[in-house]
N, C-alpha and C positions, 0 to 999 in steps of 0.2 A: 165404885166406878162412875165417872160422869155419864149422864144420860143427855144426849144432845138431840134437840128437835130442830130440823132444818126448815127454814121458811124461804121459799123462792118467790120473789115479787114478779107478778105477771106483766108488769108494764102498763103504761097508759095508752093513748091513742096511736103512738108511733108515727107521728106526722112526718118525721124526717126520713122514714123508710117508705113513705107513700110512693107508688101505688102498691107495693108489696104487702102493705098493711091495710089495703082497702077492705079486704074481706077476712082478715085474720089478725091476731095480735102479733107483736114483735117476736115473742118466744116461739110462736108457731110457724115462723117463716122458714121454708126449707133451706138447708145449708149443707154444702159438701156433696150433693147428689142424692143422698138417701136419708139424711138426718134432718132434724129440726133444731133451731138454736137452743131451745129449752133442754135438749138432750145433754148439752155441755154441763150446766150446773148440776143437773140430776146425776150424771155419771161421776162428777167430782165427789158428790156426796156418797154415792154407793161405793166407789173405789176407796174412800176414806173410812168406810165402816159406819157411816151415818145413814141408816136406812129407814128412818121415820121422817118423811118429807111431806110438807104441805106446800101447795102452789096457790097463791092468791091471784084470782083473775077478775076481770071486769069487762074490758072492751073486746069485742069481736072474738069471743072465747070459744065458740062452738068447735072449730077445727082443733084447737089446743086440747079441749076436753076429750075429743075423739082420739087424738094421738096418745094422750096419757092412758086412756082406758085400754088401747090396743097394745101399748108398748110395755107397761110396767105392772107386772103381776108377781108378787112375792108368794112363796109357799107359806103354808100356815105355821111352819116351825120357826121361821126367821123373825117373826113379829115386825117385819118391815112393811111399809106401805108408801105409796105416792098418791096423795089425795088432793083433789081440787077443792078449794074453798072459794066459791064465787060470791060476789057482793050479794048480800041478802037483807031483807027487811026483818027486823025483830021488834019486840016490844020496847027494847032499849034504844034502837036507832032505825031510821027508815031511809036514810040517804045512801048515795054512792060512796065509795072510798074517795076521800078528798086528798089523799097523798099516801106516800109510803108508810109513814108512821101511823096514820089513821087506819090503813088497811090492817096492820098488825094489831092495833088496839081493839078493833071491832071483832077480832077472832080469838081473843084470849079465852073465851068460854070453851073453845074447842081445844086450844093448846094445853090448858091446865089439866085436862083429863089424862095427859101423857106423863104428868109429873116430871118435867125435865129439870135438870140442874143447869143447863146452858141452852141458849138459843143461838143458832148461827143464821144470819140473814144474808141472802144472796140475791143478785139481780138475775133475771131470766133472759137477758140479752147480751151477755158478754162471752168472749172467747178466751179461754185460758185452761190450763191443767194444773191444779194446785192440790197438794197433799193437805187436806183440811184437818186431818188428825194431827199433823205436825203443827199446824196453826193453833189448834186447841191446846196442845201440850205447851206451846210457848205462852199462851194466855194464862194457863193455870200456874206455870212456873214463875211467871212475872209477878203474880199476886194482883194483877189488874182486875178490875171489875168489868171493864169494857176494853176490847181490843179491835182496832180498825186496821184492816188490810190496806197497805199503801204500796205505791209503786213510784219509782223515780221518773220525773219528767223534765223536759227542758223548760226554760222560762217562757217560750212561746206557747207551749202546750199548757202551761200552768193556768192560763187564763180560762181554760175550759173545765177546770176541776175545782173541788174543794181542796185547799192546800193546808198542810199540817206543819206546825213548828214543834220540834221535839228537843229534849235535852239529851245528855250523854247516856241516860238509862232507857232511852226509847219512850219515855213518858211524853205524851202530847201536852204541850203547854198553851197552845193557841191554835185557832182554826180560822181560815178565811175562805169564803165562798167566791170562786171565780174572780180573782184579782184582775183589775183593769190592766191592759197591756202596757200602759205608760206609768204604772205605779211602781215605785221602788220597793222591792221586797227582798233586797239582798241579805237582810238579817234573818230571812227564813231559809237560807241555804242549809242543806243537810250537814250536821256536824261530822267531821272527818272520822271520829271514832265509831260512829254508827253506820258508816258506809259499808256495803257488802264488797268483798274482794272482787276485783275485776269489773267494778261498776262502770257503766258507759260514761265517758267524759261528756260534760255539758248537761247531763241530767242531774240537776242540782236541787230539785225541789220534790217534796213528797206529796203525791196526790192521792186522795181517797179513792179506792176501787169500788166503794159502795158495798163492801162485804164486811159484816160486823159479827163479833161474838160478844154476847152479853151473859153475865150471870143471870139466872132466871129471875130472881127477886129484883135485881137492878133494872131489868127491862120493864117490869111492871111499874116500878117507881118512876122510871124515866118517861113513861107514857101516861102517867096520871096527870094529864093536863089537856089543853085544847090544841097543842101543836100538831101539824099535819105531815111534816116532812122531816126525815132523818137528817139529811145533809145540811139543810138550811137552818133548822131549828133545834132538833133534839140533840145532835152532837155538840153544838156550841154550848148548850145548857148543861150537858153532863160534865163538861170540863171543870165547871165550878164546884161540883159536888163529889165526883167519883174519880178514882184513878183510872185514866184512860191511856192505853199504850198503843204504839204503832207496831204492826207486824209487817216488815218490809219484804215484799215479794219481788224477786229479781228475774222471774221467768217471763215468758211471752204472755201478754195480756192486751186485749183489744176490745174497745167498746164499739161494737158494729151497729151503731145506731143511725148511720146515714147511708145513703146509696153508695157513695164513693168508698167509705170504709168497708161496707159489706162486699162490694165488688172486688176491691183490692185484696181483702182477707181471703175471699173464696178462691180467687185465681192464684194466690200464693200457695194453695194446696197442690198446684201442679208443678211447683219448682222442685229441683233435685232434693233439696233439704228444706221442706216447708217449716215455717215457724210453729205451726200447730200440727201435732203429730197424731194422726189417726192410726198409726201402725205400732203403737206401744201395747203389747199383749198383756202387760201387767196392769194397764190402766185403759181398758177399752172404753169407747164411747158407745153407749147402748142406744137402741132405737127400736122402732116397730119392725118385727120380723115378718116380712111379707111372703116368704116362700116362693120367690120368683125364680124363673130359670136363669142360667148364666147369660150374659150378653153375647150376641152373635155379631161378629164383624165379617162382612162379606167384601173382601178386597179393599178394606178401608185403610186409610193412612192416618194414624194418630200420633201426634208428637207433643210431649209435655202436657198430657191430658189424662183425665180419669173418666171412666164410664161405670155407672152403677149397674145393679142387676136388671135383667129383663129388657135390655136395649137391643134394637136391630139396626145396625149401621151398614149401609150398602154403598160401596165405592165412593165414600165421602172423604174429604181431607179436613182434619180437625187439629187445630194447633192452640196451645195455651187455653184450654177450655175444660169445663166441668160439666159432664153430661149426667143428668138425673135418671131416676128409675123409669123404665118403660119408654124411653125416648126412641122414636122412629125417625131415622134420618135417611133420606133417599139418595139416589145416584147423583154424583157430581156436585153435591152440596159442599160448600166451603165455609168453615167456621173458624174465626180467629178471635180469641179473647172473649168467648161466649160462655155464659152460665145458663145452661138449659135445665130447668127444674123437672122436666119430664111430664109424666101423665099419671092420673089416678086409676086409669083402666085402659084395656085394649079394646079397640073398636072391632066389632064383628064384621064379617063379609057383607051381611045385610045392611049394616049401618054405613059401610063404605059405599055400597051401591046407591043408597039414598043420598049420600053426600054428592056423588057424581051427578045424579039427576038434578040436584039443586045448585050445582056449581060451587059447592063448599069444599075446601081442602080437607083432607083427613087430618087427624091430630098428629102433629109432628112437623117435620121440615121437608118440603117438597123437592123434587129434582131441580138441579141447576140453580139452586138458591144460594146466595152468599150472604153471610152475616158477620159483622165485626163490632166489637165493643158493645155488647148487648146482654141483657138479662131477659130470658124467655120464661115467663111464668108458666105454671102448670096448665096442661090441657089446651095450650095455644095451637092454632091451626095456621101454618104458614105455607102458602101455595108454591107452585112451581115458578122458576125464573124470577124470583124476587131478589132485590138488592137492598140490604139494610145496613146502614152505618158507613157506606162508602162515599157519601156526599163530600165534594171538595170544600164546601162551606159548612161551618159549624151549624148544627141544628138549634133552633130556638128552644130554650129551656121551657118546661111546663107541659101541660096536658094537650095531647093531639088526638084524643078519641081512643082508638085501639092501642095507641102507644103513648109513652110518656118519656120525657127527656130530663135527666137530672145529673148535674156534674159531667155532662158530655156522654153519659151512659144512656143508651136507649133501652127502655123497659117495655117489652111486649106484654100486655096485661094478661091475667088469667082468663082463659076461655076466649081470647081474642081470635078474630078471623081476619087473616091477611090474604086477600085475593091473589090469584096468579098474576105475576108481572108487576107487583107493587114495588115502588122505589121509595125508600125512606132515607 
């Protein structure tokens, strides 16, 4: 039986998701009201029977470490684990991870103790639901030494990915990193015989999803060099020496690495048939079990919205929004297209009394406040009679102190204090 070791890459600085990544790594960003982004690849592994999982971390990793410790505890009989491997100094190396390949290379001493036959390498910040066991079976059946998960994209989108050229047997013959928009790559179009039935018209090019399966020995050989990145360096080099196949995935997949893609993917969860399915009982998305009470809705009006555990929503109107754990939303508040990440704790009556003395709003959203097209990070305090996102003129992109604007989306920072009557 093959023995698979899963390696989830914890990501770099996550600058495109700033300010959500100001105090946390990309995989630790809250998603869907109660989860973190890293729960997606971990759950894919567990649901596929791959229960030996390492997560490689480096930047702003404290909240990610805490989440993993609280969420993933296997019993002693399963031989499963989810372990953090943070960048460390050893006698062999003393620097930070310099790239995805370098991060894996520097941890071989830990991986080898598990004696895997195969490694599967995944990104910690993508949204998809894949049967990784099926992926592994296709890899073994093909006789390939490396298999790269790919997805069909349009010519416009192809410029943002590594593009694969394959033959009729799904063997990758060439690789191009982010081709320029004006470059003619018509000879890279997917061969008709390899297209999946019902493929979307116009999606003619195969893009790497950044998900790889390596035979164990092959990965060690492929990283026996100074190259630091899988996509730009390792994969092009392996094409010259090994049999590298493409595994075409035709399900939903989204790289939620920007504020716009994160915002759009999250709000899609409120649609009648969301592209990402949290409601599949056979493939649950695991996370930290908080043992919170059910949410309480006091005369609230909610339409195409979700509310996680522990919320108290009173006489508010909420449309096309995702409401996170422990969210407190007061009378006559109006939310349209809002991602509210919730709170890490409930304030006591004594704390609320102190807030009142110091003219500081309580955690949550105050009375008569209206908010549109915004992300409200955790533990934010938004006062009464505020108006956010209703300005007739577009807001200037960039940093504005307690809030930030990116792609027209207003992000209220974690722990921000927005006084009563504020207009943004």
